[in-house]
N, C-alpha and C positions, 0 to 999 in steps of 0.2 A: 578406834578401829573403823575402818572404812568399808565394812562388809556390805552395807546397803548401797553404796555408790557402785561397787563392782557388780552387784546383783542388778541394779538399775541399768547400768551400761549393757550388761548381758541381755536384759529383757528388751531394751531398745533395739539392739542389734538383731535379736531374734524376731522382733515384731515386724521386721522387713522381709522375713522369709516367705517364700511362696505358699507354704502350708499354714502360715500363721492364722488366716481366717478359719480354717478347718479346726485348728487347735482351740481357737477362741470359741467356736461353736460347741465343741465337745466339753470344754471346761464350763461353759455357761449352762449347758444342759445338765451336767453332773451337779453343779452348784444348786440347781433348783430342786434336786432330789436328795442329795446326800453330801456333796463335797463342801468343805468348810470355807474355802477361799472364794471371795466374790470375784466375778469376772472383770470388774472395773480395773483390777491390777494388771490385766493384760490389754483391755480395751484402751485405756489411757495411753500407754506407750505406743500402741499400734496407730492410734490417731496422731500422736506426735510424729511418728515416722512417716505417715502418709496422710496428712490433713485433708487432702482432696477426696479421700475415701471415708471421711468421718461418718456420713449418713449411711453409707453401705455397711460399715462395721457396726453401727448402732442398730441397723435393721437385722443383721445376722445375730447379734447378741440378743435382741428382743425376741425374735422368732425362736431361737434355741432355748431361751429361758422359759417361754410360754409352753413350748413342747415338753420341756422338763417338768414344768408345773403340772401339766396334764398327766404325765406319768406319775408324779407324786400324788395327785388327786386320786387316780385309780388305784395306786398302792394303798392309800388310806381307806378307800372305799371297799376294796376287795380283800386286802391282805393285812389288815391292821392287827388283829389278834395273833395270827400265826407267825407273822414276819416282823412287822413294824414295832409293835409294843415291846417285844424282847430287846430289840435294838435300842429303842428309846431308854429302856431301863439300863442296858449295858453301858451306854454312852452318857448316862446321867442327864438325859433330856426330858424326863417325865415332868419336871417342874415347869419347863418352858412349854411343853405340850399342854399342860393343864392351864397355864396362863393364856395360851392361844385359845383354848376352848372357852374360857371365861370371856375373852374379848369377842369371840364369835357370838356368844349369847348377847352381849351388850351392843355390838356394832354391826353385826351381820356381814354383808358383802363388803362393806367399807374397810374392814380389817384386811381383806385380801389386797385391796388397792394400796393401803398403807404399807403392808409388808412388801409389796412389789416395788414401791417407790423408795422406801427407807432402808437403812442398813439392818433392820430387823431380819432375822433368819427366815427368808421366804419359804424354805423347804418345810419348816414346822407348820406353816399355815396351809401349804398345799396338802400335806398329809391330813391336817385337821379338817380341812374343807371336805375331803373325801370321806373321812371317818364320820363326820356329821351329816353326810349325804346332802351337802349343800347343792342347790340347783346348779347344774353344770354351766349353762350359758352365762348367768351372772358371774360365776367364778372365772370363766374364760375371758369375759370382757374386762372385768376388774384387773385380772392378771396382765392382759395385753396393754391396757392403759397405764397401769402403775409401772410395769417393767419398761414399757416404751418411753414413758416420761423420764424415768431415771437414766436409761442408757443414752437417749438422745440429748439429755441435759449434760451428761458427762462428756460425750463426744463433742457437743457444740462448744462447751467451755474450753476444752483442750484445743480444739481446732481454732477457736477464736484467740486464745492466749498465745498459741504458736511458740515460736522460738524464745520469746521473752519469758513465757511461763516455764518452758522447759529449762532454761538457764537458771531461773530462781529455784525451781524444783530440784534440779541436780545439785545446786549449791547446798541445799538444806535437807537432802534426802536422808543422810545419816542421822541427823537430829530427829527427823520425823520417824524414821524406822525404829530407833532406840526408844523414842517416846511411846510408840505403839506397843513395843515389847513390854515396856514398864507398865503401861496401862493394862495389858492383858494379864500380867502377873498379879498386879494389884486386884483386878476384878476377880481373878481366880481365887485368891485368898479371901476376898470379901464374901464370895458366894459359897464358900466351903462350909 
């Protein structure tokens, strides 16, 4: 089934739309607070569609993510018990939250940088930083540097790879898509 090829083509076509940067910004903001899909899935095709705008798109993504991280921080700081904790329990995120708390104890501000740069769920660490009342300025700097490095790296690699990378990606997108689905299913059953 070529479901992912069709989805990929649709995303590439949509990435050229005039409102695509605004949608990228909204998705990135939401991902830093609650949304489960990383913004890279929209950033990459947008850079492929308009490689000359790679740095602008990476900047939009970084700023939106950091603003979302700040909202997550203040939600954790001000609204943890009445709002966030019941949601973490409902969506079965308490174990991830506890793991984040343990990492904060061990690594401090560096864990925010790591969460910002890596595919670790950044939103868990923004909420945790607020809940632990981490100093705001180090949180903000670590978020900006970690998220910026990640999104500029993605944008740079995609812009650099250009049409050749896009052709290779398009050729294997269904294999990659179904592999990710299989991995998610396996991880779900392993963590149950």
